[in-house]
C-alpha positions in Angstrom: -101.8 -30.3 111.9 -101.5 -29.3 107.7 -104.7 -27.1 108.1 -103.3 -25.4 111.2 -100.3 -24.7 110.0 -102.1 -23.1 106.7 -104.3 -21.4 109.5 -101.7 -19.8 111.6 -98.9 -19.2 109.0 -94.9 -19.6 109.1 -95.2 -17.0 112.1 -96.1 -19.5 114.7 -94.1 -23.1 113.9 -94.1 -23.8 117.5 -98.5 -24.6 117.0 -97.3 -27.9 115.5 -96.2 -29.2 118.4 -99.6 -29.4 120.0 -100.4 -32.4 117.2 -96.8 -34.1 118.1 -98.3 -34.4 122.3 -101.2 -35.8 120.5 -99.6 -38.4 118.7 -97.7 -39.4 121.7 -100.8 -39.9 123.7 -102.0 -42.5 120.6 -99.0 -44.5 120.2 -97.7 -44.1 124.2 -100.2 -47.3 124.8 -99.2 -49.8 121.6 -95.1 -49.1 122.6 -95.5 -49.7 126.3 -93.8 -52.5 127.2 -93.4 -53.3 124.1 -89.9 -55.1 125.0 -86.1 -54.3 123.5 -87.4 -54.3 119.7 -89.6 -50.9 120.6 -87.3 -49.7 123.1 -84.3 -49.6 120.0 -86.9 -48.1 118.0 -87.5 -45.8 119.8 -83.7 -44.8 120.7 -83.3 -44.6 117.0 -86.3 -42.3 116.6 -84.9 -40.3 119.2 -81.2 -40.2 117.6 -82.4 -39.4 114.0 -84.9 -36.6 115.6 -81.9 -35.1 117.4 -80.0 -35.4 113.9 -82.3 -33.7 112.1 -83.0 -30.9 115.0 -78.8 -30.1 115.1 -79.3 -30.5 111.1 -81.7 -27.5 110.9 -79.5 -25.6 113.4 -76.3 -25.6 112.2 -77.2 -25.3 108.6 -78.9 -22.6 106.3 -81.5 -24.0 104.9 -82.3 -21.0 102.3 -82.1 -21.9 98.4 -83.3 -20.6 95.5 -86.5 -22.9 95.9 -87.1 -22.2 99.6 -85.4 -18.7 99.9 -84.9 -16.7 103.2 -87.6 -14.4 104.2 -86.4 -11.0 104.8 -88.7 -8.0 105.8 -87.0 -4.8 106.5 -88.5 -0.9 106.5 -87.1 2.8 106.7 -88.9 4.4 109.9 -89.1 7.7 110.9 -90.2 8.9 113.8 -90.2 11.6 116.5 -86.7 10.1 117.7 -85.2 10.1 114.4 -84.9 8.0 111.3 -84.6 4.3 111.6 -83.6 1.1 109.2 -85.7 -1.8 110.8 -85.8 -5.4 110.8 -88.6 -7.5 111.4 -86.5 -10.6 110.7 -82.8 -11.6 112.3 -79.5 -10.3 111.5 -78.3 -13.4 110.2 -77.5 -13.2 106.4 -75.6 -11.0 104.9 -78.4 -9.1 102.9 -80.0 -8.1 106.3 -77.2 -7.3 107.4 -75.7 -4.9 104.5 -79.2 -3.3 105.1 -79.3 -2.4 108.9 -75.6 -1.2 108.4 -75.5 0.7 105.2 -75.9 4.2 107.4 -73.4 3.4 109.7 -75.8 3.1 112.7 -75.7 0.4 115.5 -78.3 -2.3 115.5 -79.8 -2.6 118.9 -83.4 -4.3 119.3 -86.2 -2.4 120.4 -89.8 -2.3 120.1 -91.6 -0.3 116.9 -93.9 1.6 118.4 -97.5 1.1 116.5 -96.2 -2.5 115.3 -96.3 -4.0 118.6 -93.2 -6.2 118.2 -89.5 -5.7 118.6 -87.3 -5.4 115.5 -83.8 -4.7 114.8 -83.3 -1.0 114.7 -80.1 1.2 113.3 -79.9 4.7 112.7 -80.3 6.3 109.7 -80.1 9.2 107.7 -82.6 11.5 107.7 -85.2 11.5 103.9 -88.1 13.8 103.6 -91.6 11.9 104.3 -94.8 13.1 105.3 -95.9 12.2 108.8 -99.4 10.8 108.9 -101.9 13.4 109.2 -103.6 12.8 112.7 -105.0 14.7 115.9 -106.0 13.4 119.3 -108.8 15.2 121.0 -109.8 14.5 124.9 -113.4 15.1 125.4 -115.4 14.5 128.7 -116.1 11.4 130.5 -112.6 9.5 129.6 -114.0 10.1 125.7 -110.8 10.5 123.1 -111.4 11.5 119.5 -108.8 10.4 117.0 -109.3 11.8 113.3 -106.8 10.7 110.4 -106.6 11.5 106.8 -104.9 8.9 104.6 -102.2 10.4 102.1 -102.7 9.5 98.2 -99.8 8.2 97.7 -100.2 6.3 101.2 -100.7 2.1 101.2 -102.6 2.3 104.6 -103.0 3.6 107.7 -102.4 2.0 111.1 -103.9 3.2 114.8 -102.5 1.8 117.6 -104.3 2.4 121.0 -102.2 1.5 124.7 -104.2 1.7 127.9 -103.3 0.7 131.1 -106.6 0.5 132.0 -109.5 -1.4 129.7 -111.1 0.5 126.9 -114.8 0.0 127.1 -116.1 1.0 123.7 -114.5 2.1 120.5 -116.4 4.0 117.7 -114.8 3.6 114.0 -116.6 5.5 111.1 -120.0 5.5 113.2 -119.5 1.8 114.1 -119.7 1.3 117.6 -118.3 -1.7 119.1 -118.4 -2.7 123.1 -115.3 -3.9 124.4 -112.9 -4.9 127.1 -109.5 -4.4 126.1 -105.9 -2.7 126.8 -105.2 -2.6 123.5 -106.6 -0.9 119.9 -105.2 -1.3 116.6 -107.0 -0.6 113.2 -105.4 -0.7 110.0 -107.1 1.6 107.2 -107.1 1.6 103.3 -108.4 4.3 101.5 -106.2 6.8 99.9 -107.7 10.3 100.6 -110.7 9.4 103.1 -110.9 10.0 106.6 -110.9 7.8 109.4 -112.4 8.8 112.6 -112.4 6.9 115.6 -113.7 7.6 119.3 -112.5 5.7 122.1 -113.6 5.5 125.9 -110.6 4.6 128.7 -111.3 5.1 132.3 -110.4 8.4 133.8 -106.7 8.8 134.6 -105.7 6.2 132.3 -102.3 6.2 130.6 -102.5 6.2 127.2 -100.1 5.4 124.1 -101.5 6.2 120.8 -99.4 6.0 117.6 -100.3 6.6 114.1 -98.2 4.9 110.8 -98.5 5.4 107.5 -97.1 2.7 105.4 -95.6 3.4 101.2 -94.5 1.3 99.2 -91.2 0.8 98.3 -87.7 2.1 99.6 -87.4 6.1 100.2 -85.8 7.2 96.7 -83.2 10.0 98.8 -82.2 6.9 100.9 -79.5 5.0 100.1 -80.9 1.9 97.9 -81.4 -1.7 99.1 -78.4 -4.1 97.9 -79.5 -7.0 95.4 -81.5 -10.1 97.0 -79.9 -13.0 96.2 -81.9 -16.0 94.6 -82.1 -17.4 98.1 -83.7 -14.3 99.6 -87.3 -12.9 99.3 -89.0 -9.9 100.3 -91.4 -11.3 103.0 -94.8 -9.4 104.6 -94.3 -5.3 104.1 -90.4 -5.5 103.3 -88.9 -2.8 101.4 -91.3 0.1 102.4 -91.2 3.4 104.4 -93.2 3.9 107.6 -93.7 7.4 109.1 -95.0 7.5 112.7 -96.6 10.2 114.8 -97.1 9.9 118.3 -100.1 11.4 119.7 -100.1 10.7 123.3 -97.3 8.8 124.7 -97.5 6.8 128.3 -94.9 8.1 130.8 -91.4 6.1 130.2 -92.4 5.6 126.5 
């Protein structure tokens, strides 16, 4: 269980439940038919377990030694500007970030990241959009050309199709596949990224290019100071600019 926890990280704690079930398979024959003493022991552990669950649920476990993870972005897309959080708005710091520009917090998918996040409208800022173009070719072949800006950390390309993509070529390296989702991350400032993928004729595509820059925008309201029991996590405090190259109906 320890090595699985290290492998999947803090983002998937339910994976450890598998080992609880494995432990139950081992212990059940030992405890089966053990009489009153074992029944009382089982009841005691059940009460202790419920107490632990309630304690975790009703108390704030964050502390300077084990700080709360926060992950916020300033996002610019074709629909406007947003303050976004990939972690729950259950603490004062995240709430202050999302509400700083007076926008109403809603839950929606952050396209290009493939995850639902909390988002609130933000004030416009000056930010360069990703340098990316999408070109349609023959036989369902599509080409994406991207160039990473010198001041960005990385580029990300998200391709979704309602029909499986059969192959993709990245800077000359070809890979056969059968998937409805293609996601690439590119970190080489100033260098081009050329991607070609093959989708069946008539496939509905959703293609989004994203560019991440270190730091909060200088012309936006600054982030509030974090308390000692709060820390940045993942790609937090970054500026994300997005460009839709192709949008499936309804997106």
